[in-house]
N, CA, C and O atoms as a DFTB+ gen file, in Angstrom:
608 C
 N C O
     1  1     -33.774     -32.762      12.216
     2  2     -32.961     -32.946      11.035
     3  2     -31.492     -32.866      11.442
     4  3     -31.052     -31.897      12.061
     5  1     -30.771     -33.874      11.092
     6  2     -29.381     -33.977      11.492
     7  2     -28.480     -33.744      10.278
     8  3     -28.605     -34.420       9.257
     9  1     -27.562     -32.765      10.409
    10  2     -26.622     -32.488       9.322
    11  2     -25.259     -33.031       9.735
    12  3     -24.752     -32.717      10.812
    13  1     -24.686     -33.830       8.884
    14  2     -23.402     -34.442       9.222
    15  2     -22.248     -33.468       8.969
    16  3     -22.380     -32.501       8.220
    17  1     -21.146     -33.744       9.597
    18  2     -19.930     -32.951       9.433
    19  2     -19.488     -32.962       7.970
    20  3     -19.025     -31.944       7.455
    21  1     -19.628     -34.099       7.305
    22  2     -19.237     -34.206       5.897
    23  2     -20.039     -33.239       5.028
    24  3     -19.491     -32.602       4.129
    25  1     -21.345     -33.135       5.304
    26  2     -22.189     -32.218       4.533
    27  2     -21.770     -30.767       4.780
    28  3     -21.700     -29.965       3.849
    29  1     -21.497     -30.446       6.026
    30  2     -21.068     -29.081       6.365
    31  2     -19.755     -28.752       5.659
    32  3     -19.615     -27.674       5.080
    33  1     -18.799     -29.670       5.703
    34  2     -17.519     -29.455       5.026
    35  2     -17.695     -29.337       3.510
    36  3     -17.053     -28.510       2.862
    37  1     -18.564     -30.167       2.963
    38  2     -18.828     -30.121       1.522
    39  2     -19.436     -28.775       1.133
    40  3     -19.011     -28.166       0.151
    41  1     -20.412     -28.312       1.883
    42  2     -21.046     -27.014       1.606
    43  2     -20.018     -25.887       1.765
    44  3     -19.987     -24.955       0.961
    45  1     -19.179     -25.973       2.804
    46  2     -18.120     -24.980       3.002
    47  2     -17.152     -24.953       1.827
    48  3     -16.731     -23.883       1.388
    49  1     -16.803     -26.125       1.321
    50  2     -15.906     -26.214       0.171
    51  2     -16.545     -25.596      -1.069
    52  3     -15.882     -24.874      -1.813
    53  1     -17.807     -25.870      -1.292
    54  2     -18.530     -25.303      -2.447
    55  2     -18.561     -23.776      -2.340
    56  3     -18.319     -23.078      -3.325
    57  1     -18.856     -23.263      -1.155
    58  2     -18.889     -21.805      -0.954
    59  2     -17.506     -21.206      -1.216
    60  3     -17.384     -20.180      -1.885
    61  1     -16.468     -21.855      -0.685
    62  2     -15.094     -21.385      -0.905
    63  2     -14.760     -21.361      -2.397
    64  3     -14.180     -20.391      -2.884
    65  1     -15.116     -22.409      -3.116
    66  2     -14.839     -22.468      -4.558
    67  2     -15.625     -21.411      -5.325
    68  3     -15.100     -20.802      -6.257
    69  1     -16.879     -21.190      -4.939
    70  2     -17.677     -20.148      -5.592
    71  2     -17.104     -18.756      -5.336
    72  3     -17.170     -17.880      -6.199
    73  1     -16.543     -18.563      -4.151
    74  2     -15.915     -17.270      -3.833
    75  2     -14.765     -16.961      -4.789
    76  3     -14.481     -15.796      -5.071
    77  1     -14.115     -17.993      -5.279
    78  2     -12.960     -17.794      -6.157
    79  2     -13.359     -17.183      -7.504
    80  3     -12.518     -16.629      -8.211
    81  1     -14.634     -17.287      -7.851
    82  2     -15.104     -16.710      -9.110
    83  2     -15.098     -15.190      -9.084
    84  3     -15.014     -14.548     -10.131
    85  1     -15.187     -14.612      -7.886
    86  2     -15.160     -13.156      -7.762
    87  2     -13.709     -12.694      -7.678
    88  3     -13.037     -12.920      -6.672
    89  1     -13.237     -12.056      -8.721
    90  2     -11.874     -11.552      -8.767
    91  2     -11.915     -10.076      -9.164
    92  3     -11.992      -9.760     -10.351
    93  1     -11.864      -9.167      -8.182
    94  2     -11.918      -7.739      -8.500
    95  2     -10.715      -7.313      -9.333
    96  3      -9.687      -7.989      -9.361
    97  1     -10.864      -6.190     -10.001
    98  2      -9.778      -5.672     -10.845
    99  2      -8.534      -5.447     -10.001
   100  3      -8.608      -5.014      -8.850
   101  1      -7.409      -5.746     -10.591
   102  2      -6.134      -5.572      -9.900
   103  2      -5.624      -4.153     -10.078
   104  3      -5.927      -3.476     -11.061
   105  1      -4.857      -3.731      -9.117
   106  2      -4.245      -2.406      -9.109
   107  2      -2.912      -2.467      -9.864
   108  3      -1.842      -2.307      -9.278
   109  1      -3.004      -2.703     -11.170
   110  2      -1.802      -2.869     -11.995
   111  2      -1.990      -2.140     -13.310
   112  3      -3.049      -2.222     -13.931
   113  1      -0.968      -1.433     -13.727
   114  2      -0.896      -0.899     -15.076
   115  2      -1.890       0.175     -15.446
   116  3      -2.252       0.305     -16.615
   117  1      -2.337       0.947     -14.477
   118  2      -3.238       2.038     -14.817
   119  2      -2.508       3.079     -15.655
   120  3      -1.338       3.378     -15.417
   121  1      -3.208       3.620     -16.627
   122  2      -2.646       4.713     -17.410
   123  2      -2.402       5.870     -16.454
   124  3      -3.271       6.235     -15.662
   125  1      -1.223       6.434     -16.539
   126  2      -0.919       7.520     -15.623
   127  2       0.105       8.467     -16.217
   128  3       0.865       8.123     -17.122
   129  1       0.094       9.658     -15.678
   130  2       1.060      10.679     -16.040
   131  2       2.268      10.475     -15.135
   132  3       2.227      10.845     -13.961
   133  1       3.340       9.894     -15.663
   134  2       4.487       9.581     -14.811
   135  2       5.157      10.832     -14.254
   136  3       5.912      10.748     -13.285
   137  1       4.892      11.983     -14.851
   138  2       5.475      13.219     -14.316
   139  2       4.804      13.625     -13.012
   140  3       5.335      14.472     -12.294
   141  1       3.655      13.048     -12.687
   142  2       2.957      13.367     -11.445
   143  2       3.459      12.515     -10.278
   144  3       3.096      12.765      -9.129
   145  1       4.289      11.517     -10.563
   146  2       4.780      10.634      -9.507
   147  2       5.617      11.412      -8.499
   148  3       6.336      12.348      -8.852
   149  1       5.509      11.014      -7.269
   150  2       6.239      11.619      -6.150
   151  2       7.727      11.772      -6.458
   152  3       8.328      12.807      -6.171
   153  1       8.310      10.728      -7.046
   154  2       9.748      10.740      -7.324
   155  2      10.129      11.666      -8.478
   156  3      11.308      11.956      -8.681
   157  1       9.140      12.126      -9.227
   158  2       9.390      13.082     -10.315
   159  2       9.156      14.518      -9.842
   160  3       9.769      15.455     -10.353
   161  1       8.266      14.679      -8.862
   162  2       7.970      16.005      -8.330
   163  2       9.143      16.491      -7.484
   164  3       9.511      17.664      -7.541
   165  1       9.723      15.593      -6.705
   166  2      10.868      15.916      -5.850
   167  2      12.096      15.172      -6.348
   168  3      11.986      14.140      -7.010
   169  1      13.239      15.694      -6.030
   170  2      14.491      15.004      -6.314
   171  2      14.742      14.044      -5.149
   172  3      15.444      14.372      -4.193
   173  1      14.163      12.878      -5.250
   174  2      14.213      11.900      -4.162
   175  2      15.516      11.106      -4.256
   176  3      15.811      10.523      -5.299
   177  1      16.304      11.078      -3.163
   178  2      17.517      10.250      -3.172
   179  2      17.151       8.786      -3.430
   180  3      16.098       8.317      -2.999
   181  1      18.019       8.080      -4.126
   182  2      17.747       6.690      -4.510
   183  2      17.402       5.819      -3.303
   184  3      16.493       4.992      -3.378
   185  1      18.120       5.996      -2.189
   186  2      17.848       5.195      -0.989
   187  2      16.430       5.420      -0.485
   188  3      15.730       4.467      -0.141
   189  1      16.012       6.666      -0.443
   190  2      14.665       7.002       0.031
   191  2      13.630       6.456      -0.942
   192  3      12.600       5.934      -0.516
   193  1      13.886       6.567      -2.228
   194  2      12.962       6.036      -3.227
   195  2      12.779       4.530      -3.055
   196  3      11.653       4.034      -3.105
   197  1      13.859       3.812      -2.855
   198  2      13.783       2.357      -2.664
   199  2      12.971       2.023      -1.416
   200  3      12.155       1.102      -1.431
   201  1      13.193       2.769      -0.340
   202  2      12.439       2.545       0.904
   203  2      10.952       2.756       0.652
   204  3      10.132       1.928       1.049
   205  1      10.601       3.855      -0.003
   206  2       9.191       4.152      -0.266
   207  2       8.564       3.106      -1.179
   208  3       7.443       2.663      -0.931
   209  1       9.268       2.709      -2.224
   210  2       8.722       1.704      -3.146
   211  2       8.531       0.357      -2.454
   212  3       7.557      -0.347      -2.722
   213  1       9.447      -0.001      -1.573
   214  2       9.368      -1.282      -0.867
   215  2       8.301      -1.285       0.221
   216  3       7.601      -2.281       0.404
   217  1       8.174      -0.176       0.940
   218  2       7.304      -0.152       2.113
   219  2       5.967       0.542       1.914
   220  3       5.062       0.379       2.733
   221  1       5.823       1.319       0.835
   222  2       4.623       2.151       0.705
   223  2       3.846       1.966      -0.596
   224  3       2.616       1.999      -0.595
   225  1       4.552       1.776      -1.691
   226  2       3.922       1.843      -3.015
   227  2       2.891       0.749      -3.286
   228  3       1.989       0.963      -4.096
   229  1       2.989      -0.409      -2.641
   230  2       2.006      -1.466      -2.906
   231  2       0.588      -1.001      -2.596
   232  3      -0.349      -1.350      -3.314
   233  1       0.424      -0.228      -1.549
   234  2      -0.918       0.253      -1.172
   235  2      -1.164       1.705      -1.553
   236  3      -2.311       2.147      -1.601
   237  1      -0.106       2.445      -1.822
   238  2      -0.240       3.880      -2.069
   239  2       0.258       4.289      -3.452
   240  3       0.914       5.320      -3.605
   241  1      -0.058       3.474      -4.455
   242  2       0.279       3.820      -5.843
   243  2      -0.711       3.117      -6.767
   244  3      -1.617       2.418      -6.314
   245  1      -0.524       3.315      -8.058
   246  2      -1.418       2.690      -9.039
   247  2      -0.933       1.330      -9.513
   248  3      -1.510       0.753     -10.435
   249  1       0.110       0.817      -8.899
   250  2       0.656      -0.480      -9.289
   251  2       1.087      -1.256      -8.052
   252  3       1.974      -0.833      -7.310
   253  1       0.448      -2.388      -7.849
   254  2       0.736      -3.241      -6.698
   255  2       1.434      -4.502      -7.164
   256  3       1.080      -5.080      -8.192
   257  1       2.430      -4.924      -6.398
   258  2       3.064      -6.225      -6.627
   259  2       2.286      -7.238      -5.798
   260  3       2.340      -7.221      -4.568
   261  1       1.573      -8.108      -6.472
   262  2       0.691      -9.044      -5.792
   263  2       1.409     -10.338      -5.434
   264  3       2.062     -10.940      -6.286
   265  1       1.291     -10.777      -4.166
   266  2       1.854     -12.069      -3.764
   267  2       0.937     -13.212      -4.182
   268  3      -0.185     -12.976      -4.629
   269  1       1.401     -14.427      -4.044
   270  2       0.654     -15.599      -4.474
   271  2      -0.725     -15.699      -3.826
   272  3      -1.690     -16.092      -4.481
   273  1      -0.821     -15.343      -2.540
   274  2      -2.089     -15.523      -1.834
   275  2      -3.161     -14.521      -2.264
   276  3      -4.322     -14.645      -1.874
   277  1      -2.774     -13.535      -3.061
   278  2      -3.757     -12.548      -3.518
   279  2      -4.703     -13.127      -4.574
   280  3      -5.667     -12.471      -4.967
   281  1      -4.437     -14.321      -5.021
   282  2      -5.296     -14.973      -5.998
   283  2      -6.398     -15.801      -5.328
   284  3      -7.238     -16.392      -6.006
   285  1      -6.384     -15.838      -4.002
   286  2      -7.327     -16.662      -3.249
   287  2      -8.254     -15.755      -2.447
   288  3      -7.805     -14.876      -1.711
   289  1      -9.548     -15.985      -2.603
   290  2     -10.538     -15.265      -1.793
   291  2     -10.622     -15.957      -0.441
   292  3     -10.483     -17.179      -0.397
   293  1     -10.835     -15.269       0.637
   294  2     -11.157     -13.861       0.790
   295  2      -9.937     -12.938       0.926
   296  3     -10.098     -11.730       1.101
   297  1      -8.721     -13.493       0.848
   298  2      -7.518     -12.656       0.965
   299  2      -7.517     -11.554      -0.095
   300  3      -7.151     -10.415       0.192
   301  1      -7.917     -11.886      -1.292
   302  2      -7.934     -10.916      -2.396
   303  2      -8.856      -9.748      -2.086
   304  3      -8.494      -8.589      -2.292
   305  1     -10.036     -10.053      -1.595
   306  2     -11.002      -9.010      -1.253
   307  2     -10.436      -8.086      -0.176
   308  3     -10.548      -6.865      -0.288
   309  1      -9.833      -8.657       0.859
   310  2      -9.252      -7.857       1.938
   311  2      -8.119      -6.978       1.422
   312  3      -8.012      -5.809       1.792
   313  1      -7.276      -7.549       0.566
   314  2      -6.169      -6.771      -0.006
   315  2      -6.687      -5.601      -0.828
   316  3      -6.211      -4.474      -0.689
   317  1      -7.652      -5.869      -1.675
   318  2      -8.179      -4.811      -2.534
   319  2      -8.824      -3.699      -1.717
   320  3      -8.731      -2.527      -2.081
   321  1      -9.471      -4.056      -0.624
   322  2     -10.076      -3.011       0.212
   323  2      -8.993      -2.188       0.900
   324  3      -9.153      -0.977       1.049
   325  1      -7.895      -2.813       1.324
   326  2      -6.779      -2.079       1.925
   327  2      -6.119      -1.163       0.893
   328  3      -5.785      -0.017       1.197
   329  1      -5.934      -1.668      -0.314
   330  2      -5.311      -0.875      -1.374
   331  2      -6.186       0.327      -1.729
   332  3      -5.686       1.440      -1.888
   333  1      -7.484       0.098      -1.850
   334  2      -8.401       1.200      -2.178
   335  2      -8.356       2.278      -1.094
   336  3      -8.316       3.470      -1.400
   337  1      -8.363       1.859       0.163
   338  2      -8.289       2.822       1.270
   339  2      -6.943       3.540       1.271
   340  3      -6.883       4.746       1.508
   341  1      -5.874       2.813       1.009
   342  2      -4.545       3.418       0.965
   343  2      -4.433       4.460      -0.129
   344  3      -3.908       5.552       0.092
   345  1      -4.929       4.122      -1.316
   346  2      -4.869       5.061      -2.448
   347  2      -5.765       6.276      -2.222
   348  3      -5.457       7.377      -2.677
   349  1      -6.869       6.068      -1.520
   350  2      -7.763       7.192      -1.235
   351  2      -7.071       8.210      -0.323
   352  3      -7.260       9.417      -0.472
   353  1      -6.276       7.712       0.612
   354  2      -5.576       8.595       1.546
   355  2      -4.317       9.206       0.952
   356  3      -3.988      10.358       1.235
   357  1      -3.617       8.444       0.137
   358  2      -2.354       8.907      -0.435
   359  2      -2.016       8.048      -1.643
   360  3      -2.004       6.820      -1.563
   361  1      -1.743       8.708      -2.763
   362  2      -1.334       7.991      -3.963
   363  2      -0.070       8.650      -4.493
   364  3      -0.117       9.754      -5.036
   365  1       1.057       7.971      -4.334
   366  2       2.338       8.526      -4.762
   367  2       2.379       8.790      -6.268
   368  3       3.075       9.700      -6.718
   369  1       1.648       8.009      -7.039
   370  2       1.618       8.222      -8.490
   371  2       0.832       9.458      -8.890
   372  3       1.005       9.962     -10.000
   373  1      -0.015       9.951      -8.024
   374  2      -0.847      11.125      -8.304
   375  2      -0.347      12.370      -7.573
   376  3      -1.024      13.398      -7.578
   377  1       0.806      12.293      -6.956
   378  2       1.328      13.361      -6.097
   379  2       1.333      14.731      -6.786
   380  3       0.928      15.728      -6.187
   381  1       1.780      14.780      -8.009
   382  2       1.867      16.044      -8.740
   383  2       0.512      16.670      -9.018
   384  3       0.442      17.854      -9.349
   385  1      -0.559      15.909      -8.892
   386  2      -1.914      16.431      -9.090
   387  2      -2.484      17.046      -7.817
   388  3      -3.528      17.698      -7.854
   389  1      -1.800      16.838      -6.689
   390  2      -2.236      17.436      -5.432
   391  2      -1.831      18.911      -5.404
   392  3      -0.823      19.296      -5.996
   393  1      -2.617      19.723      -4.718
   394  2      -2.252      21.132      -4.535
   395  2      -1.014      21.205      -3.631
   396  3      -0.703      20.248      -2.923
   397  1      -0.324      22.324      -3.658
   398  2       0.860      22.505      -2.803
   399  2       0.501      22.322      -1.337
   400  3       1.249      21.710      -0.575
   401  1      -0.628      22.849      -0.957
   402  2      -1.075      22.725       0.431
   403  2      -1.298      21.254       0.797
   404  3      -0.886      20.801       1.865
   405  1      -1.954      20.515      -0.104
   406  2      -2.213      19.104       0.151
   407  2      -0.901      18.319       0.201
   408  3      -0.747      17.432       1.042
   409  1       0.045      18.633      -0.687
   410  2       1.352      17.974      -0.667
   411  2       2.047      18.206       0.669
   412  3       2.603      17.273       1.249
   413  1       2.021      19.435       1.159
   414  2       2.655      19.748       2.437
   415  2       1.996      18.981       3.581
   416  3       2.674      18.440       4.454
   417  1       0.659      18.942       3.562
   418  2      -0.063      18.186       4.592
   419  2       0.264      16.701       4.520
   420  3       0.427      16.046       5.549
   421  1       0.362      16.168       3.299
   422  2       0.677      14.743       3.124
   423  2       2.096      14.439       3.621
   424  3       2.318      13.426       4.284
   425  1       3.045      15.309       3.304
   426  2       4.420      15.108       3.783
   427  2       4.457      15.075       5.309
   428  3       5.108      14.221       5.910
   429  1       3.755      16.012       5.914
   430  2       3.701      16.075       7.373
   431  2       3.072      14.810       7.944
   432  3       3.558      14.255       8.930
   433  1       2.005      14.365       7.328
   434  2       1.300      13.163       7.787
   435  2       2.164      11.902       7.602
   436  3       2.174      11.021       8.461
   437  1       2.876      11.828       6.488
   438  2       3.782      10.691       6.258
   439  2       4.802      10.621       7.382
   440  3       5.031       9.558       7.960
   441  1       5.419      11.773       7.691
   442  2       6.439      11.822       8.741
   443  2       5.857      11.387      10.092
   444  3       6.471      10.603      10.816
   445  1       4.683      11.899      10.417
   446  2       4.064      11.553      11.709
   447  2       3.718      10.070      11.786
   448  3       3.891       9.449      12.835
   449  1       3.235       9.499      10.693
   450  2       2.864       8.084      10.722
   451  2       4.090       7.178      10.776
   452  3       4.041       6.107      11.381
   453  1       5.168       7.589      10.161
   454  2       6.405       6.805      10.260
   455  2       6.946       6.884      11.683
   456  3       7.352       5.873      12.254
   457  1       6.949       8.097      12.257
   458  2       7.453       8.279      13.626
   459  2       6.650       7.477      14.642
   460  3       7.216       6.921      15.583
   461  1       5.340       7.416      14.456
   462  2       4.476       6.721      15.419
   463  2       4.304       5.235      15.091
   464  3       3.531       4.540      15.749
   465  1       5.015       4.755      14.086
   466  2       4.948       3.346      13.660
   467  2       3.562       2.925      13.188
   468  3       3.214       1.746      13.262
   469  1       2.765       3.880      12.701
   470  2       1.455       3.559      12.141
   471  2       1.590       2.996      10.734
   472  3       0.754       2.213      10.283
   473  1       2.650       3.403      10.047
   474  2       2.893       2.952       8.683
   475  2       4.324       2.479       8.570
   476  3       5.210       3.042       9.212
   477  1       4.566       1.473       7.782
   478  2       3.582       0.608       7.138
   479  2       2.791      -0.185       8.175
   480  3       3.252      -0.417       9.292
   481  1       1.599      -0.590       7.776
   482  2       0.712      -1.323       8.673
   483  2       1.367      -2.607       9.177
   484  3       2.073      -3.295       8.439
   485  1       1.120      -2.911      10.437
   486  2       1.655      -4.145      11.027
   487  2       1.142      -5.373      10.281
   488  3       1.873      -6.351      10.124
   489  1      -0.100      -5.334       9.823
   490  2      -0.652      -6.475       9.089
   491  2       0.077      -6.683       7.761
   492  3       0.156      -7.806       7.265
   493  1       0.607      -5.605       7.188
   494  2       1.365      -5.703       5.935
   495  2       2.777      -6.224       6.205
   496  3       3.257      -7.118       5.507
   497  1       3.436      -5.668       7.213
   498  2       4.816      -6.064       7.503
   499  2       4.900      -7.464       8.106
   500  3       5.964      -8.083       8.098
   501  1       3.788      -7.958       8.625
   502  2       3.775      -9.321       9.155
   503  2       4.115     -10.314       8.055
   504  3       4.826     -11.291       8.286
   505  1       3.605     -10.059       6.867
   506  2       3.831     -10.946       5.729
   507  2       4.976     -10.445       4.849
   508  3       5.709     -11.246       4.269
   509  1       5.129      -9.140       4.750
   510  2       6.170      -8.526       3.918
   511  2       7.271      -7.977       4.819
   512  3       7.335      -6.774       5.072
   513  1       8.123      -8.853       5.293
   514  2       9.174      -8.473       6.242
   515  2      10.107      -7.399       5.687
   516  3      10.610      -6.567       6.441
   517  1      10.340      -7.412       4.376
   518  2      11.241      -6.429       3.776
   519  2      10.659      -5.012       3.795
   520  3      11.376      -4.045       3.539
   521  1       9.361      -4.887       4.097
   522  2       8.719      -3.577       4.155
   523  2       8.856      -2.928       5.535
   524  3       8.574      -1.740       5.693
   525  1       9.284      -3.695       6.522
   526  2       9.485      -3.149       7.864
   527  2      10.617      -2.130       7.820
   528  3      11.693      -2.395       7.284
   529  1      10.352      -0.959       8.395
   530  2      11.355       0.105       8.374
   531  2      12.278      -0.007       9.578
   532  3      11.830      -0.047      10.724
   533  1      13.564      -0.056       9.300
   534  2      14.553      -0.051      10.381
   535  2      14.682       1.383      10.903
   536  3      14.191       2.325      10.281
   537  1      15.336       1.535      12.030
   538  2      15.547       2.877      12.593
   539  2      16.334       3.743      11.612
   540  3      16.060       4.936      11.479
   541  1      17.299       3.154      10.935
   542  2      18.106       3.891       9.958
   543  2      17.256       4.337       8.773
   544  3      17.370       5.475       8.317
   545  1      16.408       3.444       8.276
   546  2      15.537       3.791       7.154
   547  2      14.553       4.890       7.546
   548  3      14.317       5.823       6.778
   549  1      13.983       4.777       8.737
   550  2      13.074       5.822       9.219
   551  2      13.786       7.165       9.256
   552  3      13.253       8.177       8.801
   553  1      14.995       7.161       9.801
   554  2      15.759       8.403       9.908
   555  2      16.041       8.986       8.529
   556  3      15.913      10.194       8.330
   557  1      16.422       8.143       7.580
   558  2      16.694       8.618       6.221
   559  2      15.472       9.291       5.607
   560  3      15.572      10.385       5.051
   561  1      14.319       8.634       5.710
   562  2      13.094       9.186       5.132
   563  2      12.683      10.460       5.861
   564  3      12.347      11.462       5.230
   565  1      12.711      10.420       7.187
   566  2      12.292      11.586       7.971
   567  2      13.229      12.769       7.768
   568  3      12.770      13.905       7.656
   569  1      14.531      12.521       7.718
   570  2      15.491      13.608       7.461
   571  2      15.229      14.230       6.100
   572  3      15.263      15.452       5.952
   573  1      14.966      13.387       5.103
   574  2      14.704      13.905       3.764
   575  2      13.401      14.714       3.737
   576  3      13.352      15.785       3.132
   577  1      12.361      14.214       4.382
   578  2      11.085      14.949       4.447
   579  2      11.286      16.288       5.131
   580  3      10.777      17.308       4.666
   581  1      12.028      16.292       6.238
   582  2      12.284      17.560       6.936
   583  2      13.043      18.539       6.054
   584  3      12.781      19.741       6.078
   585  1      13.975      18.021       5.282
   586  2      14.745      18.863       4.348
   587  2      13.814      19.480       3.295
   588  3      13.914      20.665       2.976
   589  1      12.918      18.659       2.771
   590  2      11.947      19.142       1.763
   591  2      11.020      20.178       2.392
   592  3      10.782      21.234       1.806
   593  1      10.498      19.885       3.577
   594  2       9.593      20.822       4.233
   595  2      10.271      22.154       4.538
   596  3       9.643      23.208       4.443
   597  1      11.538      22.108       4.900
   598  2      12.283      23.347       5.191
   599  2      12.490      24.181       3.951
   600  3      12.577      25.406       4.027
   601  1      12.571      23.514       2.790
   602  2      12.804      24.251       1.545
   603  2      11.524      24.800       0.923
   604  3      11.581      25.568      -0.037
   605  1      10.373      24.412       1.464
   606  2       9.095      24.877       0.896
   607  2       8.690      26.224       1.451
   608  3       7.644      26.756       1.078
């Protein structure tokens, strides 16, 4: 039995189109206690807040700014799995609900991941160039975290 290239492409197209029917819930507009947000728990300088919102909040909060390609499967599925994993590890919108010990551990972990260039993820900054942290931005965030940790 011989299958032509046209049939294979046609079947591939049908599968791709059927995949588009699966659209998981978006990480947008969840009801939340805004007083629990990281920026409400701490007096975060505006510069640091902007850095965190630009480089971290898409995957580590209850509200993601979705790019155009997030409407196309399988990109959407991959994004949602990254967001779910990110929120499971750290959710800036839920910060005030963490225990003091957990907050301290999270601050320490944030600092270590920024220092080691683990965060933001290279796969994220590849497409979101504005999320890449410059040396100055890293220093600003790390200095502020160290200041907070010293005051605890």
